[in-house]
N, C-alpha and C positions, 0 to 999 in steps of 0.2 A: 804264869804260866807254869804249873810244878812238873819236873822229870826234866827241864831244859837242860840242866847241867849235865845229866845222864846222855844225850843223844848227841850221834856223830853225825854230822853232815859229810859227805863225801866232794871234794873240792879236788876238780880237775880241767885244765885246760884243754878244748877240744879243737883248738885251732892248729892249723898247720903251720904257722908261720912262728915265729920264737916269740913266744910270753912267759914273763915270770911272775912267779907269785910271792908276792914281799909280805911279811907279818907287819902289821901297825900297831900301836895301842888304841884301843878302844873303851867303849864303856857302855854296859848293859844294866837294864833298870827293871828289877821284878817287881816293886813296889813305888806306888807313884813318887818322885823327887826324889830316889835316894840310888844314886849312881852308883856302879863300881866296876872296877877294872877289868879287862878283858882282854882279850888278843883280837884283833881284826885283821883281816889280809885283802889284799888290793892286786890285782892281776894288771900288771904292766906291758906295753908293746910297744916299741920303736916306731915313730910314724915319719918315713923319708919323702912324702908327698901327700897332695892335696886331697887325696881322694878317702872318701870315708872309708873308716873302718868298722867292724861290727863284731859283738859277742854273742855268744847262746849262751845263757845261765840256767842249769840246773840244780836245784835246792833238792837232794834227797836223803833225807837223815835214814839213818840204820842204828841198829843196835852193834854194840860192841863185838867185835870177832867177825862182822859179817857184812864187810863192805860189797856194794853193787857192783857189777861190769855194766859200763855206761859205754855208748857210743851213737855216735851221732855222724850220718852219710848226706852229704849237700846234693842234690839232684840238680838237674838243668833247670833253669827258671828259677833256683833259690837266689834273690837279690834282697839283701836288707835294706841297701839305700832307696830302693823303689819299693818296699815294703811287701815284696814278695817271699814269703817262708814257705821252702818245700824242700823237705828233711826225711829222712829214717831215723827215727830214735829207738834204741834197744837197749832194754833196762834186766838185767839177766835172762838174757834168749829170748823175752817179748819183745816183737818189733811192732812198733806204732808206723805209720805213714802219717804226716802231718803237714796239710798244704793250705796256707791262708793269705788273705790280703790285709796286712796289719795297717794300712793308710786308704780310708775309704775315697 
């Protein structure tokens, strides 16, 4: 994929709980069977009970020095464990309501 090395993905945690973002060693391959080292990142969160935990991930590439403003607001009925996604997603002031049943 040409130009990938010049893209800047926005990475942020939108969880209300304490979540850490840690760098790990990763690899990428732009040519078949030819891996090169690159940084990778992982979100980590302490789990104190048997309740399930959920993460919402938004991958939003942007050009250098032009980071987007992204926010998520969960609405009543948003329950990832039951497969119900009911959120408002706002990117650079444009708001989208997303309501979907993920598990049939």
